[in-house]
Structure formats: C-alpha cells, structure tokens
C-alpha angles and dihedrals in degrees: 000000000000123000130219129211111249113217139182124239089278093054093253112151116251101173139285136285137180107276097237093050092049091050093046091050094043093234121169110253139162113272140141138213123211119213121190112200139167132181090274108029151019123220114233132172135203112237116234111268090231092062112114091216117060094333114189095013124125111247149162121302092271142323140195147164119262119221123253096271099022123124107241094217091051090048092050091051090049092050092047088056094046099042103030108017090239127143 
C-alpha cells in the first residue's frame, strides 16, 4: 500500500498515512492535479468505475501524491509520462 504525506493547512508535514485511510477519513494530504490545456481544448479523462475514489467521474488529465521529499514539478512530469506518454 502506498502512503501519503499528511499536511496542515499551510502544507507543513504532519506525518504519513496509508493512502486509502487518508482518503476515507478526508484528511488533508499533499497531492497534485495535472491539467493539459491548449488554446482550443482541455484534456480530461474518465476515471475507472472500479476506483474507490470518484470512480466513473470525469476529471483532470492525471493526479498523484508526491513523496515526502519529492519535487512536485518533477513528480508531475513523471506522471505525465507514465499516464499520458507526454514529455
């Protein structure tokens, strides 16, 4: 199971928790959403219906949870490559 970094309202780290538990409890944690836009369009995706969190809903291009010491921009670039094949 993957863990997320719990944070306060000022993005100060508080500790870690298993991702599913943090989502179920609605706890604030570090995450990012990636939006891919052009002058004419925005890329969206429909989340798999089997997802426990927002399954079947239309959403941003991709999202994830950076590690404790990870750079969010580097993590967004990595996820764009993994999920979308974008550089």
